[in-house]
MILO-882057 format. One record per residue (C-alpha): y, x, z. Coordinates in pm, whole numbers, always signed. Last residue first. Layout:
// MILO-882057
{{Y; X; Z}}
...
// end
This chain:
// MILO-882057
{{+8487; +8498; +10892}}
{{+8299; +8777; +11052}}
{{+8436; +9077; +11247}}
{{+8690; +9320; +11106}}
{{+8787; +9251; +10749}}
{{+8779; +9502; +10455}}
{{+8873; +9372; +10107}}
{{+9235; +9367; +10177}}
{{+9219; +9754; +10229}}
{{+9578; +9795; +10336}}
{{+9766; +9603; +10621}}
{{+10049; +9505; +10397}}
{{+9969; +9138; +10372}}
{{+9665; +9048; +10580}}
{{+9636; +8678; +10479}}
{{+9878; +8455; +10314}}
{{+10154; +8515; +10061}}
{{+10384; +8209; +9981}}
{{+10470; +8101; +9637}}
{{+10750; +7848; +9631}}
{{+10810; +7586; +9362}}
{{+11087; +7335; +9337}}
{{+11028; +7049; +9094}}
{{+11240; +7019; +8782}}
{{+11427; +6694; +8788}}
{{+11331; +6413; +8556}}
{{+11112; +6208; +8799}}
{{+11264; +6321; +9104}}
{{+11275; +6614; +9377}}
{{+10894; +6696; +9365}}
{{+10816; +6981; +9594}}
{{+10536; +7215; +9516}}
{{+10445; +7478; +9781}}
{{+10195; +7746; +9656}}
{{+9976; +7926; +9897}}
{{+9855; +8266; +9841}}
{{+9584; +8500; +9920}}
{{+9292; +8267; +10024}}
{{+9397; +8035; +9756}}
{{+9341; +8284; +9493}}
{{+9494; +8129; +9179}}
{{+9435; +7893; +8897}}
{{+9636; +7679; +8663}}
{{+9420; +7559; +8365}}
{{+9669; +7324; +8230}}
{{+9504; +6975; +8282}}
{{+9320; +6999; +8588}}
{{+9504; +7278; +8774}}
{{+9839; +7133; +8650}}
{{+9765; +6795; +8778}}
{{+9637; +6935; +9104}}
{{+9979; +7102; +9146}}
{{+10159; +6773; +9179}}
{{+10347; +6504; +8991}}
{{+10373; +6708; +8668}}
{{+10717; +6704; +8514}}
{{+10783; +6459; +8227}}
{{+10842; +6469; +7855}}
{{+10448; +6522; +7785}}
{{+10433; +6824; +7579}}
{{+10766; +6982; +7670}}
{{+10748; +6883; +8035}}
{{+10387; +7015; +8068}}
{{+10496; +7342; +7903}}
{{+10779; +7395; +8136}}
{{+10555; +7315; +8445}}
{{+10285; +7549; +8306}}
{{+10542; +7841; +8269}}
{{+10681; +7782; +8611}}
{{+10331; +7791; +8770}}
{{+10228; +8108; +8571}}
{{+10566; +8278; +8652}}
{{+10519; +8225; +9028}}
{{+10160; +8330; +9009}}
{{+10266; +8649; +8817}}
{{+10529; +8730; +9073}}
{{+10281; +8693; +9361}}
{{+10030; +8909; +9179}}
{{+10295; +9177; +9119}}
{{+10377; +9174; +9490}}
{{+10015; +9213; +9580}}
{{+9991; +9506; +9355}}
{{+10280; +9672; +9511}}
{{+10128; +9619; +9847}}
{{+9805; +9754; +9738}}
{{+9975; +10075; +9598}}
{{+10156; +10132; +9917}}
{{+9845; +10081; +10139}}
{{+9648; +10329; +9915}}
{{+9928; +10577; +9948}}
{{+9934; +10550; +10329}}
{{+9549; +10595; +10337}}
{{+9573; +10910; +10116}}
{{+9844; +11056; +10332}}
{{+9652; +10989; +10642}}
{{+9350; +11168; +10503}}
{{+9548; +11469; +10387}}
{{+9696; +11486; +10745}}
{{+9355; +11453; +10893}}
{{+9208; +11735; +10691}}
{{+9497; +11968; +10768}}
{{+9461; +11890; +11139}}
{{+9078; +11976; +11109}}
{{+9153; +12308; +10918}}
{{+9420; +12406; +11160}}
{{+9188; +12339; +11472}}
{{+8901; +12527; +11301}}
{{+9140; +12824; +11226}}
{{+9265; +12825; +11593}}
{{+8921; +12819; +11742}}
{{+8835; +13130; +11549}}
{{+8574; +13128; +11284}}
{{+8394; +13467; +11261}}
{{+8367; +13670; +10962}}
{{+8087; +13921; +10985}}
{{+8150; +14231; +10791}}
{{+7879; +14358; +10548}}
{{+7913; +14718; +10467}}
{{+7956; +14809; +10122}}
{{+7870; +15156; +9987}}
{{+8102; +15311; +9709}}
{{+8342; +15476; +9960}}
{{+8075; +15611; +10156}}
{{+8011; +15889; +9925}}
// end
């Protein structure tokens, strides 16, 4: 009749099982942080491309409407609504001549590729 009676067995956590569990946790955490960094880097590259396209589009629209290229970026900001995060990107605008398309370069600033761009050590 003992076959129908359950006896409670104590399950003890061995040191090896705890170490394996902790290691698995840290491996999963590291993988997650790596994935977040990759997603953020891809997002940042898309933002850079979008800003480059927006500046070029506004330059083209300005030339089509006014028959001249804008003298500086401030003109595009004031008259064509160009905006960007100046903490994340710098835009270099070089006028070559009155009727020659200006050179535009978008330069990423800040903590590119470090992950968690909203998190900063210390105070700013």
